[in-house]
C-alpha positions in Angstrom: -3.9 37.3 -28.6 -2.4 35.5 -31.5 -5.7 35.6 -33.5 -6.1 39.3 -32.8 -2.5 40.1 -33.7 -3.0 38.7 -37.2 -5.7 41.3 -37.8 -4.4 44.4 -36.1 -1.1 45.4 -34.4 -1.0 44.6 -30.7 1.3 46.5 -28.3 1.6 45.2 -24.7 2.8 47.2 -21.7 3.0 45.0 -18.6 3.7 45.9 -15.0 5.6 43.7 -12.5 8.7 42.9 -14.5 11.1 43.1 -11.6 10.8 41.2 -8.2 10.0 44.3 -6.1 7.4 45.5 -8.7 5.9 42.0 -8.9 5.5 42.0 -5.1 3.6 45.3 -5.3 1.5 44.0 -8.2 0.3 41.0 -6.1 -1.7 43.4 -4.0 -3.8 44.3 -7.1 -3.9 41.2 -9.2 -2.0 38.0 -8.6 -2.6 37.1 -12.2 -0.1 39.9 -13.3 2.8 38.1 -11.7 4.7 35.3 -13.3 8.0 34.4 -15.0 8.8 37.5 -17.1 11.0 35.6 -19.5 8.2 33.2 -20.2 5.7 36.0 -20.7 8.1 37.7 -23.1 8.6 34.6 -25.1 4.9 33.9 -25.3 4.2 37.4 -26.6 6.8 37.0 -29.3 5.2 33.8 -30.4 1.8 35.4 -30.4 2.9 38.1 -32.9 2.6 41.0 -30.5 5.3 43.5 -29.5 6.2 44.4 -26.0 7.3 47.8 -24.7 8.8 48.7 -21.4 7.7 52.3 -20.8 4.6 54.5 -21.5 6.6 56.7 -23.9 7.5 53.6 -25.9 3.8 52.6 -26.0 2.8 55.7 -27.8 5.9 55.6 -30.0 5.1 52.1 -31.1 1.5 52.9 -31.9 2.5 55.9 -33.9 4.9 53.8 -36.0 2.7 50.8 -36.5 0.0 53.1 -37.9 2.3 53.7 -40.9 2.3 51.3 -43.9 6.0 50.3 -43.6 7.1 46.8 -42.8 10.8 46.5 -42.2 12.6 43.2 -43.0 15.4 43.7 -40.4 16.8 45.9 -37.6 19.6 47.7 -39.5 18.9 51.4 -39.0 20.6 54.2 -40.9 20.7 57.6 -39.2 20.9 60.8 -41.3 21.2 64.2 -39.6 22.1 67.8 -40.5 24.5 68.0 -37.5 26.8 65.7 -35.7 25.4 65.7 -32.1 21.8 64.5 -32.6 23.0 61.7 -35.0 25.6 60.5 -32.5 23.0 60.5 -29.7 20.7 58.5 -31.8 23.3 55.9 -32.8 24.4 55.5 -29.1 20.8 54.7 -28.2 20.3 52.4 -31.1 23.3 50.3 -30.1 22.2 50.3 -26.4 18.8 49.1 -27.6 20.1 46.2 -29.5 19.5 47.6 -33.0 22.1 47.2 -35.7 23.6 50.3 -37.4 23.5 49.8 -41.1 26.7 49.8 -43.1 26.4 51.7 -46.4 27.5 50.1 -49.7 30.3 51.6 -51.8 27.7 52.5 -54.4 25.6 54.4 -51.8 28.6 56.2 -50.5 29.6 57.3 -54.0 26.1 58.6 -54.7 26.1 60.6 -51.5 29.6 62.0 -52.2 28.5 63.3 -55.6 25.5 65.3 -54.2 27.0 66.3 -50.8 30.9 66.5 -51.0 31.1 67.3 -47.3 29.0 64.3 -46.1 30.2 62.1 -43.3 30.5 58.7 -45.0 29.7 56.4 -42.1 26.6 55.8 -40.0 25.4 58.1 -38.5 25.5 60.2 -41.7 26.1 63.9 -41.2 25.1 65.9 -44.3 26.1 69.2 -42.7 24.0 72.2 -41.5 24.2 74.0 -44.9 22.5 71.2 -46.9 19.5 72.3 -48.9 16.1 70.7 -48.5 16.0 68.9 -51.9 19.5 67.5 -51.3 18.5 66.4 -47.8 15.5 64.4 -49.1 17.6 63.0 -52.0 20.1 61.7 -49.4 17.3 60.0 -47.5 16.2 58.3 -50.8 19.7 57.3 -51.6 20.2 55.6 -48.3 16.8 54.1 -48.4 17.7 52.4 -51.7 20.7 50.6 -50.1 20.0 46.8 -49.7 21.9 46.9 -46.4 19.5 49.4 -44.8 16.2 48.3 -43.3 15.0 51.8 -42.1 16.1 55.4 -42.0 15.9 57.9 -39.2 16.0 61.5 -40.5 17.1 64.0 -37.9 16.6 67.8 -38.5 18.0 70.4 -36.1 16.6 73.9 -37.0 19.1 76.5 -38.2 18.6 80.3 -38.1 18.6 80.7 -41.9 16.7 77.5 -42.8 12.9 76.9 -42.9 12.1 73.5 -41.2 8.9 73.3 -43.1 10.7 73.2 -46.4 12.7 70.2 -45.3 9.6 68.4 -44.0 7.9 69.1 -47.3 10.8 67.7 -49.2 10.4 64.3 -47.5 6.6 64.4 -47.9 7.1 65.0 -51.7 9.1 61.8 -51.9 7.1 59.7 -49.6 5.5 57.5 -52.2 9.0 56.4 -53.3 10.0 55.2 -49.9 9.7 51.4 -49.6 11.2 51.1 -46.2 10.3 52.7 -42.8 11.2 56.4 -42.5 11.2 57.9 -39.0 11.5 61.7 -38.7 12.8 63.7 -35.7 12.4 67.4 -36.0 14.2 68.9 -32.9 12.9 72.0 -31.2 9.6 73.4 -30.3 7.6 76.3 -31.8 9.6 76.6 -35.0 9.0 73.0 -36.0 5.4 72.5 -34.9 4.0 73.1 -38.4 6.6 70.7 -39.8 5.7 67.9 -37.4 2.0 68.4 -38.2 2.8 68.1 -41.9 4.8 64.9 -41.4 2.1 63.4 -39.2 -0.6 64.2 -41.7 1.5 62.4 -44.4 1.8 59.4 -42.0 5.5 59.8 -41.5 6.1 59.1 -37.8 7.8 62.1 -36.2 9.3 62.7 -32.8 10.7 65.5 -30.7 14.0 63.8 -29.6 16.2 61.1 -31.0 15.7 58.3 -28.4 11.9 57.8 -28.8 12.4 57.8 -32.6 15.0 55.0 -32.3 12.7 53.1 -30.0 9.9 53.5 -32.5 11.9 51.8 -35.2 13.0 49.1 -32.8 9.4 48.4 -31.9 8.3 48.4 -35.5 11.0 45.9 -36.4 10.2 43.7 -33.4 6.5 43.6 -34.3 7.0 42.3 -37.8 9.7 39.9 -36.6 7.3 38.5 -34.1 4.6 38.3 -36.7 6.9 35.9 -38.6 7.5 33.9 -35.4 3.8 33.6 -34.8 3.4 31.6 -38.0 6.1 29.2 -36.8 4.2 28.2 -33.7 3.4 24.5 -33.8 -0.2 23.4 -33.4 -1.5 22.0 -30.1 -0.6 18.3 -29.5 -4.1 17.5 -28.1 -7.6 18.8 -28.5 -7.9 19.5 -24.8 
């Protein structure tokens, strides 16, 4: 597994984590059952990332297909409304991710372009923000040394074109040096936007929680890749 994980990303979903489930798994394959903490530690040292649910499996794969490699777990959340951003930050803290703290220089840059911006994480740029300003805010936060990744949340408004906001991120994609995760809430109105983001290899999700999970899995994978190189060699040739 360690050899494979150095070539391509490996995501593992394992059944039988809890005692009752492990008992059920024994009826299918006794090899599935063992000490879950040991299994978890072995995966980390092998350079793979482990997920708990099917939805996280697909989120992790979607994110690992991007070219981004985070250096830490400090996530900045930017939204054009308060509710989605708060939901995302709640889930980030419950998932063990750190919410990034913005520097004074970043706060000042945001204040100059968006006077009404909420100057703490999650960052609420307001529902009236224009698409170019939305993308500029993402870039500003991305440039902060205290930020390891950005989650951009967009809730459709009656007088705003979701595709225009998606295009504004795609236009700046080559300037992003850290992971960008997108979450375009809604259904039919944002389908074209999601397709555009996906085509540009910006991972995009329907709701905040899977988007947060995706960044967490991405950060865990590259942390585990570093751990895999610290594994000592075997003591014997046997």
